[in-house]
N, C-alpha and C positions, 0 to 999 in steps of 0.2 A: 504493498500498500503504500504510495505517496506521500508524506503529511501534510496537513491543508496549510496554506499559507499564512502565515505571521504579519499581521499589518505592526511593523517594527517604529511607528511612528508614535503612539501615543497606546498606554494601557486600555483598554476595553474596562469602563466603568461597569457597567451593570452584566453582572454573571447571567449566566444562560437560566431556561426558566426548568430543569428540573431534579431534584432534589439532592441529586451526584455534583452537579452542575455548581450548586451554590455551594456545597460542602467542600467542591475544590477550590473556587474562588476564595472561598474566606480563609480556606488552611494552607494551599500552595499558591495562589496566583501571583501572589508579590514576587516567593521566592525562584517562581521558572522565565521573571524576567531578568534574572540572572545571567541564564543562559544566550550566548552572543552565536551560538549556530555556528561555532566554527568546526564541528565535526573533528577535534583534535581528541575526541572520546574514543571515535568509533573503533579504530585499530587496537583499541586497549580492552575491548567488550569479548570476552566471550560469545557470548548470542550471535552476536552482531559477526562475529568471525565463521560462527558455526552456518550461521544460517545467512547470509548477506543481505538481508532485510535492513531497512531503515528503523523501522516501526520497534526491532528488538536492538535496536542502539538505545543507550542513555537522551542522545538528541530527541531520537524520534518518541520517548517514552515520555520525554517533556513535552513535543509537541501533542503528544496526544491530551495529556492534563490540562492544559492550553485550548486544546481545541475544546474536550468537553465543559469547563471553566469558564469559556465565553460563548459558548452554544452555538459554537459554529459543527460540531458535532452530536449527536444526541444517544447514537448507540454506546454504552458504555463498556460495553464484550469484549471490543477490543483492548482497554486500557488493563482490562482485568485478566484476560489472557497473557498480553505482556507484560504487566507485572509480577505477575509469578513465574511467569518464565526467566524473569532477571533472575541473576545467582545474587546482587546484592555485595558483589566482591567489591564494590569501592576501588577499583584499579580507573576509574571513569575520573575519579576526584585525584588522585594522583596526575594525571593527565591535563584536568583541567585549568587554563590561565585564569580565570571566572572566580573560583573559589565556589562555585556549584556545592553547596550541601546535598549532593543527590541523594546520599544514603540515608538520611531522614525525610529529603520528598518522597520515597518511592516506600518509607513504612508507614506514613502517612498516608499515600495514594491507595495501598494495600489495606490498611484502616477504615479509609472511607466507602471503598468496594464490596470489604466484607460489614461495614454495620448498612449500608444499602440494599443490601443481596435481599430476596425475598424465595431463593430457592436454596435448600441445603443438600447438599451433596451425602450419600453417608461415610464419603472420604473427608468431606472437612466435619462433619461429625465425630467421626471418630481421631481426627487430626485435631480440633479444641479440645475433646475430653480429656488426651492424653498430656496437653501443652495447660492444661487448667488443673485436671486431677491427678494426675500422674508423675509427670514432672518436676513440681516446685511443690511437691508434698514426698520427706523423706520417707517416710514410713510406703507410704505405697510402692515407690520408685525401689523401695530394698526389697520388697516381697515379690514385683516385678521382674527384678534383675535375681533374685533368688530362684525364681519358676525357670528361669532361660539358663540359669547357672545349671539347675536339674537337668532339662530337656537335652543337655550341651553334655550331661555327663552318663546321661542315660542312652542317646544316640537320638533319642525324640526329635530332634533337629534336622540331623540326615533324613530322616524317615520323614519328617514334614515336605523337607525340601521337596522330596521327590512325587509327593502327594497334591501340593499346593499350586494353582498356579503358577504361572512363569513369572509374574513379576511380583506375587508375595515371597518366593521363593528366594527371588534374586533381594528383595530386602532385607528376607533372612538373613543371606549371606552376607552383610553389610555387618550384622552385629560380631562386636571384637567376643574373644573366647574371657568370661566372663572369671574375674583373678580371683587367688583364695580367699578366703575368708579372712585370713590375717591381714590380705592388704585392702580391705571393707571396714577394719575396724577403726572407730574415732580416734582423732590424734590427741597430745597433750594437749589442755587447754594454756600451758603453759610451760615451755623450752627453754632453759636459761642460754645464754652466750657461753660460746667456748672462749679460755682464754681473756683477750681484755676484752670487754664492752663496748661496743660502738654505739648502741642505741638501741631501739625496741621499734619491731611493726608487728602489725596484724594479717595473717595470712586469710585471703577469701578461698574457700573452700568449692564454692558453686553446688550444683546439683548433682550430675552426672558425674563428675571426677570423682567424689568419693567411691564409689560404684564400680566404676572402671579403670579409674585408672586414682585408685589414692596411694599408688605408688610414687606419682608424678608430683603429690600434695606432699607425702613424704621427705620425698626425696629433695624437695624444695626448703622444706622445714629445717632438714638437718645442714642442707648446703648454708643456709642462712644464719643458724647457730655456729656452724662454723669457724662463719666469714666475721664474725664477734657479736651477732643481732638475737637479742629478747624475740622470739616468736608465740604473742598469742594468737588464739584463734578462738575469737566469738560465738558462744553458744548460738546468740540470736539470729544471725547473718543465716542467708538463703538464697533459691535462686536467682540471679540477676535480672530475668527478664529477657534478656536476647532472643531468644527462641519464641516467647509469646510476640514481640514486637517486628520481627523479621516475618512470623505468618500474619501481621496484621490485626493484631490483639494489642492496641497500645495501653486501651484502660486497664487492661490485668496485667499489663506489664508494670504500669505506673506506681500498682499497689506495691510488687513485688519492689520495683524501687525503693519505694518509700520506706519497706521494711530495712532494708540494707543500710538507707541513712539512719534509721532509727537504730541501727546495732553497732555501727560504726562513729557515729556522731560523738559518742560519749566520751571517746576513748582517745579523739584526737589531739589533746593536750599534751599526752604523753604519748604521743606516737610517731614517729617519722615516715610512715609509709605503708599502706596499704596493697602488700605484695598479693600479684594474681599469676597463676601457671597456666588461663587458658585464654588466646587473644581475646576470643569474642568476649568474654566476660568482661576483661578488663576495658575492652572499648565499649561496651554498654554501661559500666559503671563510670569509665570516664564521662560518656556524655549522657547520666544520669537527671543533669538539669534541664535538660530539654522534654523531660518528662515530668518531673518533678518540680521545677523552677529554680529559682535562688539558693534555697534552703539545702539543696544537695549540694554545693558549689565547694564548701570545704571539704565535703566527702571526695569529692569526684578529681577536686586537687592534688589527694593525698594517694589513688592511684596509681600504682606502678606494675608495668608486668616485672616479673622474677629477673628474667633475664639483662633484661632493662636497669632495674634496678642494681643489680650486680656489678654492672659493667660502669653505669653512672658513680658509682660509690667507691670504685677502684677495691673490690674484694681482693684481699690477697689470703689464697689458698694453699697447702701443701700439695702438688699433685702428684701421683703416680702415674707411670703410661699407659696410655690404651692405645694399642696399636689397632687400628682400624680405620678404614676407607668409609668416610661419611661425606655422605649430602646431605646441604643443610636445605630444607624447601620454606620457601617465605608462607606462611598462614595471610589469606589477604587482610583480617584484622588487625596483623599484626603491625606490618608493610604498609597499607594503606588507609585504613582507616586510623592510625595512632605512629605511622613513619619509623616505625623499630625496623629496620635490617642490618646495619652494623654492628651491633651490641651482640647478638646470639653468634655470628660468626667470630668476634672478637674472644667471647670467652671458650667456643671450640678449639681455635687457633690454640689455646692458652695450655690446653692439654699435652702434655708430651706425648707424643707419639702416633697421636691422629693426624692423620692425612685429611684436611679437609680440601674435596671436590668440587667444582661447580659444576652446575649443567646445566644445558640450553633455557631450561623452564625454569627458573626460581619464583619468578613474581607470581606465573601465569595461576590461575584459578584451578584448584585440582577438582570441582566440580560438589563435593560436599556440603558446603553451604546453607549450616545447621543440618537443616532434614530433608536440604532439598531434594539429596540423594534416594528418598523415599518417594517425594511428590513429584519428581522429573528425570524419571530413572532413567531417559533414552538420552535426553539434552545433558546428564549428569557426567553419563558413559562417555559421551561424544568431547564434553569439556577434558575429561580425566586423560582419555587417548595419548595426546600427544605429550603430556605429564608422564607418564606412564615410560613412553618413550623415550624420554629424554634421560631419566634415570637408569635406565634400563642400559642406555651406549655409555653413561658413566660410570656403571657397575661397582655400587659402592657394597660394603658389606653392610655399610647401617645408613638408615636413612632417618632424619631429626626433623623433626617440625615440632612446633607450639601450639600445638592447638587439637582438642579433643576429637574433634569432627577429621580434621583433616587426617590427622594419625590413624582414625577406622578407614576412613578412603582409600588411603594409599595401602595399607596393608593389604586390605581385598581386592585391590586393585593387583597391585605386584604377584600375589600369592595367586589370584587370576591368572596371569602372566607365565607361573611358575618360577618366579624368582624369590628368593629365600632371605633375600637381606630384610634384616629389622626393624623396625618402624617403632622410635620411641623421640621421647621430650630430651632435650639437650640437657636440662637439670639432671636427670638420670645419670649422663656422662660424667658431669660434675662432681656428682655426689660420687660415683664409683670412684672415680678419682681419687678426690678430696677422703674417700673413705680407705682407699688401700693405702693412703699415704699416712692415717693418723696413727700415732706409736702404739694405740693399743691393737692395729690390724695384724 
C-alpha cells in the first residue's frame, strides 16, 4: 500500500470522526509530526527488510497513525495488522535523526487499537490472561513453570510436540529447559560486600528471570558482592510491565510500574543504583515516568543494566582464564533503547583467555521481541535466520547475550540448526571467572 499524502504545511486541527481517530489524535498526533519522512529508518527495520512494504516500516506505520488521526483513513485494520507485525526493536530510533520516540508511539497505538477492539479472538484472550494472571503473579508463574518442568522430566513435552498442531508445537519448542529447583530458590535479601565496601545496590529480579534464569540473577549478586557492593533484594518488587506494555495493555503495565516505584523509592537515599540483568526490564524501568509520571523519575534515574554498572564503576575483579570463543549479541532493548553496546564487550574482553569474536549481525533483532516469537512465529523465524547464519559463520563455542527472550530465541534457533554452542548471559562468564580466581575456590 502507498502511504497517504501528508500535508506538511500545517497540522490538522480536527481529528477524524471515529473513536480510534480521536484517540490517536489526542495521544499520538503531536508526536507523529516529529517524523520528517527522511526514510533513514527503513533499512534498519527488520519487517521492512523482510517484506519490502512501506507500511511495514516505522515511517509507514507513522503515516498510518496520522492518516487515521486526521480522518483521511477510516479503516483501522491495516494499522492494527502493522502495529502488531512490528517487533518493537527500536533500531529505527538509533537511525532516526529527528529523535522520534517510536517505541512509545507504537505501544500507545497498540493500546488504542486494543481498547477500541470489539472482537476478541481466542488467541488474544489467552495472551491477555497469561500476561495479566500468570506472568506478574509469582505463585501462578511458579506453578506453570513447575508443570512445564514435570512435562520435560517425563517426556510429555516431546509427546505433545508430536501430537499438537505445527504452530503450537513450534511454540512449545521455544520453551527452555526448566532449571533445577536450586536455581529457582529465593535469593538472600542482603549480601554483604567482599573486601572494601564501595556502596549499596538493589537488585531487580523481574518475573521470568527467577523462574527460568535464576542463575543469571544470582551470578549478578555474587559478582556485585565481589566487586565491593552490598546487594539488597527488595521483597515488594515485581514484574516490570514491559511485556504488557508491548502487548498494548499500558493501563495494566502502569499498575505494575507503580508497584515497583513503591518498592524501590523508600530505599533510594542509601542506594547507589538499581541493578537489572534483563535488558527489557531495565529499559522499561528507565522509561517508567512515561507510564507513571514524574513520581517515578527518582527510581528511573537509578536504574542500571548490570554490565553497564560494572563497567562505569570500574569494577576490579580477580579473574581466572576462560579459554572460550565467544560471540556477543546485542539485545535490542540494550543497544537501541538504552544505547549500551561497548560495556558488555569491555567486560568480556577483561576475562583472560576469552576470545571475543565479532559476527555480521550483532545489532540486528533476533525476532524474540517479548512474546513476538509466539504471536508472529513466521516473521520471527524470518528475522532470526540471518542472525543464525552470521553466528554459525563465526563459529563460537559460546554466544553471550543480556536478555532472557533473546537467550531463549537464540538457543532454540541454534539447536534447530544442530549447533552446540551454549547461550549465556555475560554476567555468568564474569561470575565463573571471578569464582575460579577466589582464594577459597
